[in-house]
C-alpha positions in Angstrom: 117.7 244.4 28.2 116.1 241.3 26.5 113.5 241.1 29.3 112.7 244.8 28.9 112.2 244.4 25.1 110.0 241.4 25.7 107.9 243.3 28.1 107.5 246.2 25.6 106.5 243.7 22.8 103.9 242.1 25.1 102.4 245.5 25.9 102.2 246.4 22.2 100.7 243.0 21.4 98.0 243.6 24.1 96.8 247.1 23.5 93.8 246.6 25.9 96.0 245.6 28.8 95.7 248.1 31.7 97.7 247.5 34.8 95.5 247.2 38.0 95.9 249.9 40.7 93.9 250.9 43.7 90.8 253.2 43.2 88.7 255.0 45.8 85.5 253.0 46.4 82.5 253.8 44.3 80.4 251.7 46.8 80.5 251.4 50.5 78.7 248.8 52.7 77.9 251.3 55.5 76.3 248.8 58.0 74.7 247.7 60.1 76.9 246.0 62.7 75.9 242.3 63.1 73.5 242.7 60.1 75.4 240.4 57.8 78.0 242.8 56.3 80.7 240.2 55.9 78.4 237.7 54.2 77.2 240.5 51.8 80.8 241.4 51.0 81.9 237.8 50.4 78.9 237.2 48.2 79.5 240.4 46.2 83.1 239.3 45.8 81.9 236.4 43.6 81.3 239.0 40.9 84.3 239.4 38.5 83.8 243.2 38.2 84.0 243.7 42.0 87.2 244.4 43.9 86.6 244.3 47.6 88.8 245.7 50.5 89.7 242.8 52.7 89.5 244.5 56.1 87.1 247.1 57.7 88.8 250.4 56.9 87.2 252.7 59.5 88.4 255.8 57.5 85.3 258.0 58.0 84.6 257.2 61.6 88.1 256.9 63.2 89.7 260.3 63.6 93.2 258.8 63.5 92.5 257.3 60.1 90.6 260.2 58.7 93.4 262.6 59.6 95.7 260.6 57.3 93.7 261.9 54.3 92.5 260.4 51.0 95.9 259.1 50.1 95.9 256.8 53.1 92.3 255.7 52.3 93.3 254.9 48.7 96.3 252.8 50.0 93.8 250.6 51.9 92.0 249.6 48.7 92.7 246.5 46.6 94.3 246.8 43.1 91.5 246.9 40.5 91.0 247.5 36.8 89.2 250.6 35.5 86.0 248.6 34.7 85.8 247.1 38.2 83.8 248.5 41.1 85.8 249.0 44.3 83.9 248.2 47.5 84.7 248.6 51.2 82.7 247.7 54.2 82.7 249.3 57.7 79.5 248.5 59.7 80.1 251.3 62.2 79.6 253.9 59.5 75.8 253.7 59.7 75.5 254.7 63.3 78.4 257.3 63.4 76.8 260.8 63.1 79.8 262.5 61.4 80.2 259.8 58.6 77.4 260.8 56.1 78.8 264.3 55.6 82.3 263.0 55.2 81.4 260.3 52.6 79.3 262.9 50.7 82.3 265.3 50.6 84.5 262.6 49.0 81.8 261.4 46.5 78.2 262.7 46.5 77.4 260.0 43.9 78.5 257.1 46.1 76.3 254.0 46.0 75.6 252.8 49.6 74.7 249.4 50.7 72.9 249.0 54.1 72.1 245.5 55.3 69.6 245.3 58.2 68.0 242.5 60.1 65.3 242.2 62.9 66.5 244.8 65.4 65.9 242.5 68.4 67.9 239.8 66.8 70.6 242.3 66.0 70.8 243.3 69.7 71.3 239.6 70.7 74.0 239.1 68.0 75.7 242.3 69.2 75.9 241.0 72.7 76.9 237.5 71.6 79.9 238.9 69.6 81.2 240.8 72.6 80.5 237.9 75.0 82.7 235.5 72.9 85.4 238.1 72.5 85.7 238.2 76.3 85.4 234.4 76.5 88.4 233.9 74.2 90.5 236.2 76.4 89.3 234.3 79.5 87.6 237.5 80.8 84.3 237.4 82.7 81.3 239.1 81.0 77.9 239.9 82.5 74.8 238.1 81.2 72.6 239.9 78.6 69.9 240.4 81.3 72.3 242.6 83.2 72.7 244.9 80.2 69.0 244.8 79.1 67.4 245.4 82.4 67.8 248.2 84.9 65.6 248.7 87.9 63.1 246.3 86.5 62.8 248.1 83.2 64.4 247.9 79.8 67.8 249.7 79.9 67.4 252.1 77.0 71.0 253.4 77.5 72.4 250.1 76.4 74.4 250.9 73.3 73.3 247.8 71.4 69.7 249.0 71.6 70.7 252.4 70.2 72.4 250.7 67.2 69.1 249.0 66.4 67.1 252.3 66.2 67.4 252.3 62.5 65.2 255.3 61.8 67.4 257.6 63.9 70.6 256.8 61.9 68.8 256.6 58.5 67.5 260.2 59.0 71.1 261.3 59.3 72.1 259.6 56.0 69.1 260.9 54.2 70.2 264.5 55.0 73.1 263.9 52.6 72.1 261.1 50.2 68.7 260.6 48.4 67.1 257.2 49.1 67.8 256.1 45.5 71.5 256.0 46.4 71.0 253.7 49.4 70.0 250.1 48.7 68.7 248.2 51.8 69.5 244.5 51.8 67.2 242.4 53.9 69.7 240.6 56.1 67.2 238.0 57.3 66.3 237.0 53.8 70.0 237.0 52.8 70.6 234.3 55.4 67.5 232.2 54.3 67.8 232.6 50.6 70.8 234.6 49.4 70.5 234.5 45.7 67.5 236.8 45.1 69.0 239.4 47.5 72.3 239.4 45.7 70.5 239.8 42.3 68.9 243.0 43.7 72.4 244.3 44.7 73.8 243.6 41.2 71.0 245.6 39.7 71.4 248.5 42.1 75.2 248.6 41.4 74.5 248.3 37.7 76.6 245.2 37.4 76.1 242.7 34.7 74.3 239.6 36.2 77.2 237.2 36.8 76.4 235.7 40.2 74.3 232.5 39.9 72.2 230.3 42.1 74.9 227.6 41.7 77.3 229.9 43.6 75.4 229.1 46.8 74.9 225.8 48.7 73.4 225.1 52.0 75.9 223.7 54.6 73.8 221.4 56.9 76.6 221.2 59.5 77.0 225.0 59.8 73.3 225.7 59.3 73.7 228.4 56.7 74.6 229.0 53.1 78.2 228.8 51.9 79.8 229.9 48.6 81.0 228.0 45.6 83.5 230.0 43.5 85.1 228.5 40.4 84.7 225.1 41.9 86.2 226.2 45.2 83.9 226.0 48.3 84.2 228.6 51.1 82.2 229.4 54.2 82.1 232.3 56.6 84.3 232.2 59.6 83.2 230.0 62.5 82.5 233.2 64.5 79.5 233.8 62.2 76.1 232.3 63.0 76.8 231.6 66.6 73.9 230.6 68.8 72.3 233.5 70.8 72.0 233.4 74.5 68.8 232.1 76.0 66.6 235.1 76.9 63.6 235.1 79.2 60.5 235.2 76.8 59.1 238.1 78.9 62.3 240.1 78.3 62.2 239.2 74.6 58.7 240.4 74.5 59.7 243.7 76.1 62.4 244.0 73.4 60.0 243.5 70.6 57.6 246.0 72.2 60.4 248.6 72.5 61.2 248.4 68.8 57.6 248.4 67.5 57.3 252.2 67.1 60.9 252.8 65.9 60.4 250.1 63.3 57.2 251.8 62.0 59.0 255.1 61.7 61.8 253.4 59.8 59.3 251.7 57.4 57.7 255.1 56.7 61.1 256.7 56.1 62.2 254.2 53.5 58.7 253.3 52.0 59.2 249.6 52.7 58.3 247.1 55.3 60.3 244.1 56.7 59.3 240.9 58.5 60.3 242.1 61.9 58.5 241.5 65.2 
């Protein structure tokens, strides 16, 4: 009884105290796979007003999860205070045709974050991830040339190529969300110099500027930026930033040529250009 009374006194003494509880996300990092979504989420988590879901939720793209309904989706979210912004990231959302309509039906005012990088580099990263997954399980996996080339030509049926046709997937999202609700993060710049890109994200999400240049430091051993949060240093998992396979320069040139026109279409679609080949 004494403990209950003490609890009641504390609540009265702190009228502004509001218990944290899960909220549906107001922001989703929708993609792209191997574009830097984990880095973006970790950097965004430096902000005190952001509550981020730890794992990829796959609510809108996996039928099994979607069939569980919004109650299940809510249960996957972290506890947060009313003033905090809840964020989840599932990179597969960007390339899944059914996802934009589903997200819109839940919240047409959703703020969407899309992080993209050079499409050719993204293809190589895509392959590298699957290659290492097989390697860890001691399973053989074909070389990237076996996927990229068929009958002496570029194999346009390779799924990793399709995921890099950004204009195709972007058109689908723009059917449901205006461009002002989608902020595109330059994944290549985020790797090279993260702070300016994160500042733009803060502005887009209408967050008070809380993340500072001092939150980032370059780790020479790993070869990329790590985070410093309240005196604690943390880096992305060792699976991030792996070396890509060596690719024949002629094949790489074919890859760049293949994406030239799709890239132009994407730039026109979003009214912005990127430093891609």
